[in-house]
N, C-alpha and C positions, 0 to 999 in steps of 0.2 A: 092750224096745228095739224090738221088731217094730212096735209102735203108732207109734212116732216114726218109724220108717222108712217106714212107710205114709203117714203125714201128710206127711212130707217128700217122700216119692215122688209122692203126689197134687199137692202143691204144684209139685213140679218138672215133673210132667207137665202140669199146667194151664199153667205158664209156658211149657213147650215147644210146647204146642198154640196158646197165644195168639201165641207168635213165629212159629210156622208159618203161622197165619192172617194175621199181620201181613205176614209175607214173601211170602205169597200175593198179598195186596193189592198189595204194593209191586212184586212181579214183573208183575202185571197192569198197575199203572200204568206201570212201566218198559217193558214190551211195548208198551203203548199209546203212551207218549212216543217210544220208538224208532221205532215205525211212523209217527208224525207227522214225526219228524226226517228219516227216510228219504223221505217224501212231499215235505217241503220242500227236501230235498237234491236230489231229482229234478226239481222245479220250478225251483230254481235252476239247475241244469245246462242245462235245457231254455231258460230264459231268457238264460243266457250264450251258448248256441248261437245263438240268434236274434239277440242283439246282435252277435255276430261276423259272422253271415250278412249282417245290415243293415249293418255297416261295410264289408263287401266290396262289397254292391251300392252304397254311397255312394261307395266309391273308384272304382268302374267308371263310375258316372254322372259324378263329377267329372272323370275322364279324358275321357269322351265330351264333356262341356262344354267343356273346354279344347281339345280337337281342334276342336269347332265353332266356338269363339271365333277360333282360329287361321285357319280356312277363312273366316270371315266376314270377317275383317281382310284377308286375301289377296283375297277377292272385291271388297271395297270399293276396295282400291287398283287392281285390275285395272279395275274399273268405271270409276273416275276416268280412268285413262290412256285407255281406250277413248273416254270421252266427250270428252277433249280432242282426240283424234285424229280423231273423227268431226266435230267443230266445225271443226277446221282443213280437213278434207276439204270440208266444206260451205261454208266461206268460199273456198276455191280454186275450187270449182265456181261459186259466185256470181260471183267476180271473172272467171272465163271467160266466163260468160254476159253479164255487163255489157260485157265487152271485145268480144265477138261483135257484141252490138246496137250498140255504138258504131262498130265497124268497118262495119257495114251502114249505119248512119246516115250515116256519113262517105262511103261509096261512092255513096249516094243523092244527098247534098249535092254531092259532086264532079260526078256525072253531070250534075246540074242546072246547076251552074256551068259546065261545059264546054258544054253545050247552049245555055245562055242567053248566055253571054259577056258579063256585065254591064260589064266593063271597056272593051269595045268599043263598046257602044251605051249610053253614059251620059247621052244626050239624051232617053232614051224618056220619052213622056208618061205611059204606064201600065205601071209595072213589073210589076204582077200579070198582065197581058196576056203579057208575055214569059215570065213563070214558067209560066202555064198552057200556052203553046205547047210550051215545053221539056218539060213533064211528058207532055202529049199526045204529043209525039214519042218520048219514052222508052217509053210504053206501046205505041205502034203499032210500034216497032222490036222490041219483046219480045212475041210473040204468046202466049206462055205467060201472060202477065199481062193478058190481054184482059178477063177479068171485073172485075178491078180498075180498068182503065181505063173501062169502061162506068159503073161506080160513080162514078169520078171525074167523068166528063163529066156524069152526072145530078146530082150534088152541086154542081159548079162552075157 
């Protein structure tokens, strides 16, 4: 019986040794796989953190762009209002300048007409002569305009 026991014992021992070797190989493989899984898990966690951070930055950028869009539309409407206001102000100024020029021309014409009195001397042979005398009288009566009267005499 002892021989059978030793044979069985040797077989059992070999079986256990084979199993131990196989389990060591499996544990090494399992340890290696667990290491890879932990690396992948860490990498995934890092990627998720980056995605969340990117999402926060995108939200902040979107908020800034909405604020900028609101500011630009407000600026555009304010600029249009200011442009219209300045256009009307410019028109008013041009109308005032034209009115002043017309008043000055009217005063000059009135002075010339009062001086020449064309309604009294309707039989004048040379109407330009009467007008010339009236203009000369106007400039001689106003000494501040003497330079202009000299130019008129040289041109007339």
